[in-house]
Backbone as a chain_set.jsonl record, in Angstrom:
{"seq": "MVYRKNTHFLLDKNINSYNKNLKNDDEIDTTNCWYVSPKSSKNHPAVFPEELCERVLKYYSFVGDVVCDPFAGSGTFGKVAKSMHRIPLLCEQNKDYVQNLKRSGFNEI", "coords": {"N": [[110.584, 100.622, 80.589], [111.304, 98.046, 78.335], [112.436, 94.81, 78.159], [113.894, 92.297, 76.192], [115.314, 89.147, 75.69], [118.396, 88.608, 73.933], [118.134, 90.389, 71.644], [118.916, 92.572, 69.064], [117.589, 94.474, 67.762], [114.642, 96.456, 66.992], [111.741, 96.059, 69.06], [109.32, 95.5, 67.729], [110.024, 93.919, 65.528], [110.74, 91.578, 66.802], [108.277, 90.823, 67.967], [106.839, 90.358, 65.63], [108.034, 88.01, 64.831], [106.835, 86.003, 66.238], [104.571, 83.206, 66.266], [101.98, 83.496, 63.97], [99.443, 82.73, 64.69], [99.178, 83.323, 67.339], [97.461, 85.615, 69.152], [96.437, 88.674, 70.632], [93.623, 89.619, 72.667], [92.232, 91.929, 71.707], [92.537, 94.534, 69.23], [95.717, 96.136, 69.039], [96.627, 99.216, 70.371], [98.557, 101.395, 68.782], [99.144, 104.049, 68.749], [100.84, 107.219, 69.251], [100.257, 108.576, 71.602], [98.78, 107.895, 74.685], [95.916, 108.312, 76.554], [95.51, 108.106, 79.769], [93.892, 107.849, 82.797], [95.116, 108.975, 85.947], [95.954, 107.123, 88.96], [95.478, 106.732, 92.457], [96.603, 105.921, 95.8], [96.359, 105.228, 99.284], [98.216, 103.565, 100.309], [100.478, 103.489, 98.739], [102.763, 105.608, 97.012], [102.951, 105.845, 94.222], [101.013, 104.552, 92.238], [100.343, 102.425, 89.538], [98.013, 102.932, 86.932], [95.448, 100.578, 86.149], [94.657, 100.398, 83.489], [96.899, 101.308, 82.07], [98.72, 99.252, 82.635], [97.364, 97.11, 81.394], [97.46, 97.888, 78.673], [100.242, 97.936, 78.173], [100.925, 95.27, 78.724], [99.379, 93.966, 76.784], [100.522, 94.928, 74.456], [103.237, 94.137, 74.607], [103.385, 91.419, 75.291], [102.263, 87.953, 75.298], [99.575, 85.616, 75.964], [100.427, 83.415, 78.558], [103.089, 84.174, 78.695], [105.972, 84.985, 80.694], [106.149, 87.776, 82.713], [107.935, 90.506, 84.017], [107.989, 92.585, 86.852], [110.066, 94.759, 88.13], [109.819, 96.537, 90.213], [107.6, 96.078, 92.155], [105.805, 97.247, 94.014], [102.604, 98.3, 94.674], [101.414, 96.183, 93.421], [99.743, 96.251, 91.213], [100.43, 95.788, 88.497], [101.082, 93.04, 88.559], [98.616, 91.928, 89.341], [96.971, 92.633, 87.174], [98.377, 91.324, 85.151], [98.011, 88.62, 85.898], [95.219, 88.467, 85.539], [95.133, 88.685, 82.813], [96.174, 86.347, 81.994], [98.95, 86.038, 82.04], [102.203, 85.263, 83.394], [103.131, 86.586, 86.258], [106.153, 87.957, 87.505], [107.191, 89.265, 90.307], [109.166, 91.717, 91.894], [110.298, 93.174, 94.839], [111.679, 95.345, 97.233], [110.952, 96.837, 99.456], [109.817, 96.245, 102.597], [107.293, 96.746, 103.737], [105.654, 97.046, 101.488], [105.96, 94.506, 100.432], [104.651, 92.961, 102.375], [102.034, 93.93, 102.021], [101.596, 93.023, 99.415], [101.668, 90.266, 99.827], [99.406, 89.976, 101.44], [97.505, 90.518, 99.554], [97.484, 88.3, 97.977], [99.804, 87.521, 96.591], [102.03, 85.314, 97.202], [104.619, 84.394, 96.808], [107.229, 86.2, 96.732]], "CA": [[111.535, 99.926, 79.743], [110.916, 96.686, 77.987], [113.616, 94.027, 77.825], [113.744, 90.976, 75.601], [116.658, 88.584, 75.584], [119.063, 88.391, 72.649], [117.64, 91.153, 70.5], [119.706, 93.745, 68.704], [116.721, 95.224, 66.866], [113.447, 96.969, 67.644], [110.83, 95.048, 69.586], [108.296, 95.123, 66.757], [110.542, 92.81, 64.717], [110.656, 90.4, 67.647], [106.869, 90.445, 68.06], [106.446, 89.809, 64.335], [108.593, 86.673, 64.651], [105.973, 85.03, 66.915], [103.601, 82.482, 65.472], [100.884, 84.405, 63.6], [98.212, 82.28, 65.345], [99.111, 83.96, 68.65], [96.839, 86.93, 69.039], [95.861, 89.231, 71.838], [92.172, 89.673, 72.572], [91.763, 93.065, 70.922], [93.558, 95.234, 68.455], [96.682, 96.858, 69.861], [96.671, 100.646, 70.099], [99.951, 101.76, 68.558], [99.278, 105.494, 68.592], [101.93, 107.803, 70.021], [99.795, 109.101, 72.897], [97.71, 107.19, 75.388], [95.318, 109.126, 77.607], [95.174, 107.194, 80.857], [93.66, 108.588, 84.04], [95.997, 108.549, 87.041], [95.367, 106.393, 90.079], [96.17, 107.025, 93.718], [96.363, 104.971, 96.878], [96.938, 105.639, 100.565], [99.258, 102.596, 100.66], [101.648, 103.583, 97.862], [102.784, 106.942, 96.409], [102.986, 105.835, 92.752], [100.268, 103.383, 91.767], [100.089, 102.416, 88.099], [96.617, 102.671, 86.569], [95.272, 99.26, 85.539], [94.579, 100.558, 82.04], [98.269, 101.388, 81.564], [99.261, 97.888, 82.709], [96.706, 96.314, 80.349], [97.977, 98.265, 77.353], [101.634, 97.501, 78.063], [100.927, 93.806, 78.639], [98.803, 93.566, 75.5], [101.46, 95.276, 73.391], [104.55, 93.508, 74.725], [103.397, 90.017, 75.716], [101.176, 87.077, 74.888], [99.084, 84.709, 77.006], [101.409, 82.407, 78.959], [104.429, 84.751, 78.846], [106.419, 85.466, 82.0], [106.386, 89.22, 82.669], [108.604, 90.904, 85.255], [107.868, 93.948, 87.381], [111.176, 94.851, 89.079], [109.431, 97.419, 91.314], [106.207, 95.631, 92.248], [105.018, 98.249, 94.74], [101.263, 97.945, 95.119], [101.025, 94.922, 92.785], [98.761, 96.424, 90.138], [100.912, 95.106, 87.287], [100.94, 91.599, 88.776], [97.188, 91.598, 89.354], [96.485, 92.732, 85.796], [99.034, 90.247, 84.397], [97.285, 87.382, 86.211], [93.895, 88.501, 84.912], [95.339, 88.547, 81.372], [96.77, 85.01, 81.818], [100.407, 86.073, 81.972], [102.81, 84.778, 84.63], [103.863, 87.741, 86.791], [107.312, 87.802, 88.376], [107.244, 90.545, 91.006], [110.319, 91.952, 92.754], [110.09, 94.35, 95.679], [112.571, 95.325, 98.39], [110.329, 97.505, 100.587], [109.146, 95.197, 103.379], [105.88, 97.081, 103.9], [104.977, 96.722, 100.236], [105.961, 93.044, 100.32], [103.565, 92.473, 103.23], [100.774, 94.252, 101.342], [101.475, 92.119, 98.276], [101.325, 88.938, 100.351], [98.002, 90.023, 101.881], [96.622, 90.549, 98.385], [97.519, 87.029, 97.266], [101.094, 87.196, 96.006], [102.722, 84.657, 98.308], [106.024, 84.131, 96.495], [107.83, 87.458, 96.274]], "C": [[111.037, 98.511, 79.5], [112.173, 95.958, 77.545], [113.208, 92.695, 77.226], [115.147, 90.419, 75.448], [117.109, 88.439, 74.133], [118.443, 89.123, 71.467], [118.529, 92.375, 70.285], [118.92, 94.627, 67.733], [115.493, 95.682, 67.64], [112.496, 95.835, 68.026], [109.795, 94.596, 68.568], [108.747, 93.958, 65.886], [110.458, 91.514, 65.516], [109.211, 89.908, 67.754], [106.41, 89.813, 66.756], [106.994, 88.41, 64.093], [107.785, 85.592, 65.371], [105.058, 84.351, 65.906], [102.402, 83.391, 65.202], [99.556, 83.982, 64.232], [98.077, 82.848, 66.757], [98.533, 85.347, 68.467], [96.405, 87.384, 70.415], [94.372, 89.426, 71.596], [91.656, 90.76, 71.641], [92.897, 93.595, 70.054], [94.468, 95.998, 69.403], [96.718, 98.314, 69.419], [98.129, 101.062, 69.981], [100.122, 103.257, 68.32], [100.383, 106.01, 69.501], [101.524, 108.275, 71.407], [98.663, 108.252, 73.449], [97.203, 108.127, 76.473], [94.774, 108.192, 78.669], [95.016, 108.022, 82.123], [94.576, 108.076, 85.134], [95.221, 107.823, 88.126], [96.146, 106.757, 91.333], [95.777, 105.991, 94.765], [96.985, 105.504, 98.156], [98.095, 104.726, 100.97], [100.526, 102.699, 99.819], [101.619, 104.927, 97.132], [102.7, 106.958, 94.877], [102.327, 104.579, 92.203], [100.043, 103.498, 90.262], [98.596, 102.205, 87.861], [96.514, 101.304, 85.877], [95.248, 99.349, 84.018], [95.973, 100.636, 81.412], [98.907, 99.999, 81.553], [98.674, 97.013, 81.603], [97.286, 96.616, 78.974], [99.409, 97.77, 77.159], [101.694, 95.975, 77.921], [100.401, 93.319, 77.293], [99.795, 93.819, 74.367], [102.731, 94.435, 73.422], [104.552, 92.045, 75.129], [102.194, 89.271, 75.171], [100.753, 86.224, 76.074], [100.152, 83.65, 77.283], [102.823, 82.936, 79.112], [104.706, 85.088, 80.307], [106.735, 86.947, 81.835], [106.918, 89.66, 84.028], [108.314, 92.36, 85.592], [108.949, 94.091, 88.443], [110.903, 95.77, 90.266], [107.949, 97.208, 91.565], [105.291, 96.58, 93.003], [103.679, 97.749, 95.227], [100.729, 96.679, 94.445], [100.029, 95.039, 91.648], [99.167, 95.664, 88.88], [100.725, 93.593, 87.41], [99.493, 91.145, 88.732], [96.626, 91.608, 87.929], [97.098, 91.614, 84.948], [98.327, 88.912, 84.645], [95.939, 87.344, 85.499], [93.98, 88.329, 83.395], [96.073, 87.243, 81.032], [98.241, 85.053, 81.454], [100.926, 85.535, 83.303], [103.639, 85.92, 85.202], [105.017, 87.321, 87.696], [107.513, 89.167, 89.021], [108.46, 90.598, 91.919], [110.05, 93.23, 93.551], [110.996, 94.258, 96.89], [111.974, 96.001, 99.613], [109.463, 96.502, 101.347], [107.662, 95.477, 103.596], [105.092, 96.725, 102.644], [104.903, 95.211, 100.038], [104.83, 92.456, 101.164], [102.208, 92.755, 102.607], [100.535, 93.32, 100.151], [101.077, 90.716, 98.74], [99.868, 88.892, 100.807], [97.043, 90.011, 100.687], [96.752, 89.306, 97.516], [98.804, 86.667, 96.563], [101.975, 86.618, 97.111], [104.202, 84.424, 98.055], [106.651, 85.375, 95.895], [109.297, 87.464, 96.671]], "O": [[110.428, 97.883, 80.367], [112.893, 96.426, 76.663], [112.279, 92.046, 77.707], [116.073, 91.155, 75.109], [116.307, 88.181, 73.235], [118.25, 88.534, 70.404], [118.844, 93.108, 71.223], [119.495, 95.417, 66.984], [115.324, 95.336, 68.809], [112.466, 94.788, 67.38], [109.428, 93.421, 68.546], [107.937, 93.098, 65.541], [110.137, 90.464, 64.959], [108.954, 88.709, 67.643], [105.666, 88.832, 66.774], [106.479, 87.69, 63.238], [108.011, 84.402, 65.151], [104.811, 84.878, 64.821], [101.868, 83.994, 66.133], [98.631, 84.791, 64.305], [96.98, 82.854, 67.316], [99.065, 86.156, 67.707], [96.046, 86.567, 71.264], [93.914, 89.4, 70.453], [90.73, 90.522, 70.865], [94.044, 93.156, 70.144], [94.027, 96.457, 70.457], [96.828, 98.605, 68.228], [98.854, 101.079, 70.975], [101.128, 103.686, 67.755], [100.813, 105.312, 70.419], [102.368, 108.364, 72.299], [97.706, 107.936, 72.743], [97.998, 108.677, 77.235], [93.725, 107.571, 78.499], [95.899, 108.802, 82.479], [94.795, 106.869, 85.243], [93.995, 107.903, 88.198], [97.338, 107.055, 91.268], [94.773, 105.29, 94.638], [98.026, 106.159, 98.115], [98.868, 105.065, 101.866], [101.536, 102.074, 100.14], [100.556, 105.35, 96.676], [102.403, 108.002, 94.297], [103.006, 103.654, 91.758], [99.606, 104.539, 89.769], [97.98, 101.374, 88.529], [97.399, 100.926, 85.109], [95.766, 98.465, 83.336], [96.196, 100.085, 80.334], [99.557, 99.615, 80.58], [99.399, 96.262, 80.951], [97.569, 95.702, 78.2], [99.748, 97.245, 76.099], [102.437, 95.458, 77.086], [100.928, 92.36, 76.729], [99.896, 93.023, 73.434], [103.248, 94.06, 72.37], [105.626, 91.468, 75.299], [101.244, 89.863, 74.657], [101.475, 86.117, 77.065], [100.71, 83.063, 76.356], [103.687, 82.217, 79.614], [103.795, 85.43, 81.061], [107.487, 87.336, 80.941], [106.411, 89.235, 85.067], [108.386, 93.243, 84.737], [108.775, 93.595, 89.557], [111.674, 95.782, 91.226], [107.131, 98.063, 91.227], [104.115, 96.702, 92.662], [103.614, 96.876, 96.093], [99.694, 96.156, 94.858], [99.521, 94.026, 91.166], [98.346, 94.979, 88.27], [100.262, 92.944, 86.473], [99.178, 90.103, 88.157], [95.895, 90.699, 87.535], [96.41, 91.022, 84.116], [98.075, 88.16, 83.704], [95.56, 86.323, 84.926], [93.023, 87.884, 82.762], [96.538, 87.066, 79.906], [98.73, 84.234, 80.676], [100.149, 85.371, 84.244], [104.727, 86.205, 84.701], [104.87, 86.441, 88.544], [107.95, 90.113, 88.366], [108.75, 89.638, 92.633], [109.624, 94.241, 92.993], [111.08, 93.202, 97.517], [112.447, 95.76, 100.723], [108.492, 95.974, 100.805], [106.857, 94.546, 103.634], [103.997, 96.169, 102.727], [103.905, 94.694, 99.536], [104.128, 91.551, 100.714], [101.319, 91.905, 102.659], [99.409, 92.883, 99.912], [100.245, 90.062, 98.111], [99.176, 87.897, 100.592], [95.907, 89.551, 100.801], [96.187, 89.26, 96.424], [98.891, 85.586, 95.982], [102.595, 87.365, 97.867], [104.969, 84.271, 99.006], [106.606, 85.575, 94.681], [110.009, 88.427, 96.388]]}, "num_chains": 1, "name": "protein.A"}
């Protein structure tokens, strides 16, 4: 799910209202199907593939935007967001996952 404040219309209209000088690095893939290989981890049962995070961040945000992951889990989204110069806001209630996130460099969770 993607949330934007104060919008009663489709997200594309909101994105089009941004300054036209703001651009993402590459063209955005707006096809209906994305073929993304799954990822697994011994530390988390449902790890998001980095490619999926990159595509979602590229489509729904710009450099400098704050992006929220309400179920941070293994932190893949946050790591990719940082690498793409977004500001990740990670939320996680599982204490084991929080400790793993802190060990990987996310100190404020």
